[in-house]
Structures are given as structure tokens and as C-alpha cells.
N, CA, C and O atoms as a GROMACS GRO file, in nm:
protein
  332
    1MET      N    1   1.093   0.048   3.374
    1MET     CA    2   1.078  -0.090   3.416
    1MET      C    3   0.948  -0.147   3.357
    1MET      O    4   0.846  -0.078   3.353
    2PRO      N    5   0.953  -0.271   3.313
    2PRO     CA    6   0.832  -0.331   3.254
    2PRO      C    7   0.728  -0.368   3.360
    2PRO      O    8   0.760  -0.387   3.477
    3VAL      N    9   0.606  -0.378   3.316
    3VAL     CA   10   0.495  -0.418   3.401
    3VAL      C   11   0.455  -0.560   3.359
    3VAL      O   12   0.427  -0.584   3.242
    4TYR      N   13   0.452  -0.651   3.454
    4TYR     CA   14   0.415  -0.790   3.428
    4TYR      C   15   0.278  -0.820   3.487
    4TYR      O   16   0.243  -0.768   3.593
    5THR      N   17   0.202  -0.902   3.418
    5THR     CA   18   0.071  -0.946   3.467
    5THR      C   19   0.085  -1.088   3.520
    5THR      O   20   0.143  -1.174   3.454
    6TYR      N   21   0.033  -1.111   3.639
    6TYR     CA   22   0.035  -1.243   3.702
    6TYR      C   23  -0.108  -1.290   3.726
    6TYR      O   24  -0.198  -1.208   3.749
    7ARG      N   25  -0.129  -1.421   3.721
    7ARG     CA   26  -0.258  -1.481   3.754
    7ARG      C   27  -0.235  -1.601   3.844
    7ARG      O   28  -0.146  -1.683   3.820
    8CYS      N   29  -0.316  -1.612   3.948
    8CYS     CA   30  -0.307  -1.725   4.040
    8CYS      C   31  -0.392  -1.839   3.985
    8CYS      O   32  -0.510  -1.821   3.955
    9GLU      N   33  -0.332  -1.955   3.972
    9GLU     CA   34  -0.405  -2.072   3.922
    9GLU      C   35  -0.497  -2.131   4.029
    9GLU      O   36  -0.584  -2.211   3.998
   10ASN      N   37  -0.478  -2.091   4.155
   10ASN     CA   38  -0.560  -2.143   4.264
   10ASN      C   39  -0.687  -2.060   4.285
   10ASN      O   40  -0.798  -2.113   4.279
   11CYS      N   41  -0.670  -1.930   4.308
   11CYS     CA   42  -0.787  -1.846   4.337
   11CYS      C   43  -0.833  -1.762   4.218
   11CYS      O   44  -0.943  -1.706   4.222
   12GLY      N   45  -0.752  -1.752   4.113
   12GLY     CA   46  -0.792  -1.681   3.992
   12GLY      C   47  -0.767  -1.531   3.992
   12GLY      O   48  -0.800  -1.464   3.894
   13ILE      N   49  -0.710  -1.477   4.099
   13ILE     CA   50  -0.681  -1.334   4.103
   13ILE      C   51  -0.578  -1.299   3.996
   13ILE      O   52  -0.484  -1.375   3.972
   14GLN      N   53  -0.595  -1.184   3.934
   14GLN     CA   54  -0.499  -1.136   3.833
   14GLN      C   55  -0.458  -0.995   3.871
   14GLN      O   56  -0.543  -0.913   3.906
   15PHE      N   57  -0.328  -0.966   3.864
   15PHE     CA   58  -0.277  -0.835   3.902
   15PHE      C   59  -0.152  -0.805   3.823
   15PHE      O   60  -0.092  -0.893   3.762
   16GLU      N   61  -0.113  -0.678   3.826
   16GLU     CA   62   0.008  -0.633   3.757
   16GLU      C   63   0.111  -0.590   3.859
   16GLU      O   64   0.077  -0.542   3.967
   17ARG      N   65   0.238  -0.609   3.824
   17ARG     CA   66   0.348  -0.572   3.914
   17ARG      C   67   0.461  -0.515   3.828
   17ARG      O   68   0.499  -0.575   3.727
   18GLN      N   69   0.513  -0.401   3.867
   18GLN     CA   70   0.626  -0.340   3.799
   18GLN      C   71   0.754  -0.403   3.856
   18GLN      O   72   0.779  -0.394   3.976
   19GLN      N   73   0.833  -0.464   3.769
   19GLN     CA   74   0.956  -0.531   3.811
   19GLN      C   75   1.067  -0.502   3.713
   19GLN      O   76   1.044  -0.470   3.597
   20SER      N   77   1.188  -0.515   3.762
   20SER     CA   78   1.305  -0.503   3.677
   20SER      C   79   1.323  -0.631   3.597
   20SER      O   80   1.268  -0.735   3.634
   21PHE      N   81   1.399  -0.624   3.489
   21PHE     CA   82   1.428  -0.743   3.409
   21PHE      C   83   1.502  -0.849   3.490
   21PHE      O   84   1.489  -0.969   3.465
   22THR      N   85   1.580  -0.804   3.585
   22THR     CA   86   1.663  -0.896   3.662
   22THR      C   87   1.592  -0.954   3.785
   22THR      O   88   1.645  -1.045   3.849
   23ASP      N   89   1.474  -0.902   3.819
   23ASP     CA   90   1.399  -0.954   3.933
   23ASP      C   91   1.347  -1.094   3.904
   23ASP      O   92   1.309  -1.126   3.791
   24ALA      N   93   1.345  -1.177   4.006
   24ALA     CA   94   1.289  -1.312   3.991
   24ALA      C   95   1.137  -1.302   3.980
   24ALA      O   96   1.076  -1.216   4.043
   25PRO      N   97   1.075  -1.390   3.900
   25PRO     CA   98   0.928  -1.386   3.890
   25PRO      C   99   0.862  -1.421   4.023
   25PRO      O  100   0.914  -1.501   4.101
   26LEU      N  101   0.747  -1.360   4.048
   26LEU     CA  102   0.673  -1.388   4.171
   26LEU      C  103   0.616  -1.529   4.167
   26LEU      O  104   0.579  -1.578   4.060
   27LYS      N  105   0.607  -1.593   4.282
   27LYS     CA  106   0.555  -1.729   4.289
   27LYS      C  107   0.441  -1.742   4.388
   27LYS      O  108   0.353  -1.827   4.370
   28THR      N  109   0.440  -1.660   4.494
   28THR     CA  110   0.339  -1.670   4.599
   28THR      C  111   0.227  -1.569   4.575
   28THR      O  112   0.253  -1.450   4.558
   29CYS      N  113   0.106  -1.616   4.574
   29CYS     CA  114  -0.012  -1.532   4.554
   29CYS      C  115  -0.034  -1.443   4.676
   29CYS      O  116  -0.031  -1.492   4.788
   30PRO      N  117  -0.055  -1.312   4.656
   30PRO     CA  118  -0.079  -1.224   4.771
   30PRO      C  119  -0.218  -1.245   4.834
   30PRO      O  120  -0.240  -1.203   4.947
   31GLU      N  121  -0.309  -1.308   4.762
   31GLU     CA  122  -0.445  -1.328   4.812
   31GLU      C  123  -0.458  -1.458   4.893
   31GLU      O  124  -0.501  -1.455   5.008
   32CYS      N  125  -0.421  -1.572   4.832
   32CYS     CA  126  -0.442  -1.702   4.898
   32CYS      C  127  -0.312  -1.760   4.957
   32CYS      O  128  -0.316  -1.863   5.024
   33ARG      N  129  -0.199  -1.694   4.932
   33ARG     CA  130  -0.068  -1.733   4.986
   33ARG      C  131  -0.017  -1.869   4.935
   33ARG      O  132   0.070  -1.929   4.998
   34ARG      N  133  -0.068  -1.916   4.825
   34ARG     CA  134  -0.017  -2.041   4.766
   34ARG      C  135   0.082  -2.009   4.656
   34ARG      O  136   0.078  -1.901   4.597
   35LYS      N  137   0.169  -2.103   4.627
   35LYS     CA  138   0.268  -2.086   4.520
   35LYS      C  139   0.206  -2.134   4.388
   35LYS      O  140   0.241  -2.239   4.335
   36ALA      N  141   0.114  -2.052   4.336
   36ALA     CA  142   0.042  -2.090   4.215
   36ALA      C  143   0.038  -1.975   4.113
   36ALA      O  144  -0.050  -1.974   4.026
   37LEU      N  145   0.132  -1.880   4.122
   37LEU     CA  146   0.132  -1.768   4.029
   37LEU      C  147   0.199  -1.805   3.898
   37LEU      O  148   0.300  -1.876   3.895
   38LYS      N  149   0.142  -1.756   3.790
   38LYS     CA  150   0.198  -1.772   3.655
   38LYS      C  151   0.195  -1.636   3.587
   38LYS      O  152   0.101  -1.559   3.605
   39LYS      N  153   0.299  -1.607   3.508
   39LYS     CA  154   0.299  -1.485   3.428
   39LYS      C  155   0.200  -1.502   3.313
   39LYS      O  156   0.194  -1.607   3.250
   40VAL      N  157   0.125  -1.396   3.288
   40VAL     CA  158   0.031  -1.395   3.176
   40VAL      C  159   0.100  -1.326   3.059
   40VAL      O  160   0.149  -1.214   3.072
   41ILE      N  161   0.101  -1.394   2.947
   41ILE     CA  162   0.161  -1.336   2.827
   41ILE      C  163   0.054  -1.252   2.758
   41ILE      O  164  -0.049  -1.304   2.715
   42THR      N  165   0.080  -1.123   2.747
   42THR     CA  166  -0.015  -1.033   2.683
   42THR      C  167   0.051  -0.968   2.563
   42THR      O  168   0.170  -0.937   2.567
   43PRO      N  169  -0.024  -0.946   2.455
   43PRO     CA  170   0.033  -0.879   2.339
   43PRO      C  171   0.062  -0.732   2.371
   43PRO      O  172  -0.012  -0.668   2.446
   44THR      N  173   0.166  -0.682   2.314
   44THR     CA  174   0.200  -0.542   2.337
   44THR      C  175   0.146  -0.458   2.224
   44THR      O  176   0.137  -0.504   2.110
   45LYS      N  177   0.112  -0.337   2.254
   45LYS     CA  178   0.060  -0.245   2.155
   45LYS      C  179   0.173  -0.150   2.115
   45LYS      O  180   0.234  -0.086   2.201
   46VAL      N  181   0.199  -0.141   1.987
   46VAL     CA  182   0.302  -0.052   1.936
   46VAL      C  183   0.234   0.052   1.848
   46VAL      O  184   0.162   0.017   1.755
   47ILE      N  185   0.256   0.178   1.878
   47ILE     CA  186   0.198   0.285   1.800
   47ILE      C  187   0.313   0.369   1.743
   47ILE      O  188   0.395   0.422   1.817
   48PHE      N  189   0.317   0.379   1.611
   48PHE     CA  190   0.417   0.460   1.544
   48PHE      C  191   0.354   0.594   1.512
   48PHE      O  192   0.253   0.602   1.442
   49LYS      N  193   0.415   0.701   1.563
   49LYS     CA  194   0.365   0.834   1.537
   49LYS      C  195   0.476   0.918   1.477
   49LYS      O  196   0.594   0.895   1.505
   50GLY      N  197   0.439   1.012   1.395
   50GLY     CA  198   0.536   1.102   1.336
   50GLY      C  199   0.533   1.094   1.185
   50GLY      O  200   0.466   1.008   1.128
   51SER      N  201   0.604   1.182   1.121
   51SER     CA  202   0.601   1.191   0.976
   51SER      C  203   0.686   1.083   0.909
   51SER      O  204   0.678   1.066   0.787
   52GLY      N  205   0.768   1.010   0.984
   52GLY     CA  206   0.854   0.909   0.924
   52GLY      C  207   0.790   0.774   0.909
   52GLY      O  208   0.855   0.681   0.862
   53PHE      N  209   0.662   0.758   0.948
   53PHE     CA  210   0.595   0.628   0.941
   53PHE      C  211   0.475   0.636   0.850
   53PHE      O  212   0.404   0.736   0.847
   54TYR      N  213   0.453   0.529   0.774
   54TYR     CA  214   0.338   0.519   0.686
   54TYR      C  215   0.236   0.426   0.749
   54TYR      O  216   0.273   0.327   0.813
   55ALA      N  217   0.110   0.455   0.731
   55ALA     CA  218   0.004   0.375   0.792
   55ALA      C  219   0.003   0.232   0.739
   55ALA      O  220  -0.032   0.140   0.813
   56THR      N  221   0.042   0.212   0.615
   56THR     CA  222   0.038   0.077   0.556
   56THR      C  223   0.177   0.019   0.537
   56THR      O  224   0.190  -0.087   0.476
   57ASP      N  225   0.280   0.083   0.587
   57ASP     CA  226   0.420   0.043   0.569
   57ASP      C  227   0.466   0.049   0.424
   57ASP      O  228   0.571  -0.005   0.391
   58HIS      N  229   0.390   0.114   0.339
   58HIS     CA  230   0.428   0.132   0.200
   58HIS      C  231   0.421   0.281   0.168
   58HIS      O  232   0.338   0.354   0.223
   59ARG      N  233   0.507   0.323   0.082
   59ARG     CA  234   0.508   0.463   0.044
   59ARG      C  235   0.386   0.494  -0.041
   59ARG      O  236   0.353   0.418  -0.132
   60SER      N  237   0.321   0.602  -0.012
   60SER     CA  238   0.203   0.640  -0.088
   60SER      C  239   0.244   0.710  -0.218
   60SER      O  240   0.355   0.764  -0.226
   61PRO      N  241   0.158   0.710  -0.318
   61PRO     CA  242   0.189   0.778  -0.444
   61PRO      C  243   0.211   0.927  -0.425
   61PRO      O  244   0.278   0.990  -0.508
   62SER      N  245   0.157   0.987  -0.320
   62SER     CA  246   0.175   1.129  -0.296
   62SER      C  247   0.321   1.163  -0.265
   62SER      O  248   0.361   1.279  -0.274
   63GLY      N  249   0.401   1.062  -0.227
   63GLY     CA  250   0.542   1.085  -0.198
   63GLY      C  251   0.630   1.087  -0.321
   63GLY      O  252   0.747   1.123  -0.314
   64ASP      N  253   0.572   1.048  -0.438
   64ASP     CA  254   0.649   1.050  -0.562
   64ASP      C  255   0.673   1.193  -0.608
   64ASP      O  256   0.591   1.282  -0.584
   65THR      N  257   0.784   1.215  -0.673
   65THR     CA  258   0.814   1.347  -0.728
   65THR      C  259   0.761   1.354  -0.870
   65THR      O  260   0.746   1.251  -0.936
   66SER      N  261   0.734   1.473  -0.918
   66SER     CA  262   0.680   1.491  -1.054
   66SER      C  263   0.782   1.451  -1.160
   66SER      O  264   0.743   1.409  -1.269
   67SER      N  265   0.912   1.462  -1.131
   67SER     CA  266   1.014   1.426  -1.229
   67SER      C  267   1.018   1.276  -1.252
   67SER      O  268   1.045   1.232  -1.364
   68SER      N  269   0.991   1.194  -1.149
   68SER     CA  270   0.992   1.049  -1.167
   68SER      C  271   0.870   1.003  -1.247
   68SER      O  272   0.880   0.907  -1.323
   69LYS      N  273   0.756   1.070  -1.232
   69LYS     CA  274   0.637   1.036  -1.310
   69LYS      C  275   0.660   1.070  -1.457
   69LYS      O  276   0.620   0.995  -1.546
   70LYS      N  277   0.723   1.183  -1.481
   70LYS     CA  278   0.749   1.225  -1.618
   70LYS      C  279   0.848   1.130  -1.684
   70LYS      O  280   0.834   1.098  -1.801
   71GLY      N  281   0.947   1.086  -1.610
   71GLY     CA  282   1.046   0.993  -1.662
   71GLY      C  283   0.987   0.858  -1.695
   71GLY      O  284   1.031   0.794  -1.790
   72ASP      N  285   0.888   0.812  -1.619
   72ASP     CA  286   0.823   0.685  -1.647
   72ASP      C  287   0.746   0.689  -1.778
   72ASP      O  288   0.748   0.593  -1.854
   73ALA      N  289   0.677   0.800  -1.804
   73ALA     CA  290   0.598   0.812  -1.927
   73ALA      C  291   0.688   0.819  -2.049
   73ALA      O  292   0.653   0.766  -2.155
   74GLU      N  293   0.802   0.883  -2.036
   74GLU     CA  294   0.892   0.897  -2.150
   74GLU      C  295   0.969   0.768  -2.177
   74GLU      O  296   1.018   0.749  -2.289
   75SER      N  297   0.983   0.680  -2.079
   75SER     CA  298   1.060   0.558  -2.100
   75SER      C  299   0.982   0.448  -2.167
   75SER      O  300   1.041   0.348  -2.206
   76LYS      N  301   0.848   0.462  -2.182
   76LYS     CA  302   0.768   0.361  -2.248
   76LYS      C  303   0.790   0.368  -2.398
   76LYS      O  304   0.805   0.477  -2.454
   77PRO      N  305   0.791   0.252  -2.465
   77PRO     CA  306   0.801   0.254  -2.610
   77PRO      C  307   0.674   0.317  -2.670
   77PRO      O  308   0.568   0.314  -2.609
   78SER      N  309   0.686   0.372  -2.790
   78SER     CA  310   0.574   0.444  -2.851
   78SER      C  311   0.457   0.351  -2.880
   78SER      O  312   0.343   0.399  -2.888
   79SER      N  313   0.480   0.221  -2.895
   79SER     CA  314   0.369   0.129  -2.922
   79SER      C  315   0.282   0.107  -2.798
   79SER      O  316   0.166   0.067  -2.811
   80GLU      N  317   0.334   0.133  -2.680
   80GLU     CA  318   0.258   0.111  -2.557
   80GLU      C  319   0.183   0.236  -2.510
   80GLU      O  320   0.095   0.227  -2.425
   81LYS      N  321   0.217   0.352  -2.567
   81LYS     CA  322   0.148   0.475  -2.527
   81LYS      C  323   0.005   0.474  -2.577
   81LYS      O  324  -0.021   0.435  -2.691
   82SER      N  325  -0.088   0.518  -2.492
   82SER     CA  326  -0.226   0.525  -2.533
   82SER      C  327  -0.264   0.671  -2.554
   82SER      O  328  -0.209   0.760  -2.489
   83ASP      N  329  -0.358   0.696  -2.644
   83ASP     CA  330  -0.400   0.834  -2.674
   83ASP      C  331  -0.519   0.874  -2.596
   83ASP      O  332  -0.566   0.986  -2.610
   0.00000   0.00000   0.00000
């Protein structure tokens, strides 16, 4: 179940509440008992762990095979090869 953050616009108290997706949002502040609660939108943190993820979302040169590097050098025209 997700955790939602609420803030009271009257007294300023902020708290978290674990609720189901289908639960109605809270409206009454538990501190001052007024109907002044608003959900606080907070950014979520996503952490990708494991060998299937790259830190920069791009494949690193270390993932290339030696056969593909050799094929690239042989496919260049002789005028472009440097000594």
C-alpha cells in the first residue's frame, strides 16, 4: 500500500498515512480538527540495482565484443586508415 503525505493548511502539521489506492483522501486534520488537509506531492526515488542496468542508460564500451571492434576497423576504406 502506498504512503501519502498530508499537510494541514490551517495549523501546518504534516504527516504520512498508509492508505489503499481505493481509500478516499483524508480531509479532517487530526490536530486542529478542521477540514483543511491537502495531499503533498513528493517526488519518488527510483533506484535500479542489478547487472541489467547501466548508470548512464547507455551501454559502456566495455560491453562491446572484440569481434565487433575488429569488424569496424576492417570496414573503413584504406584512405581513412591512419598509421
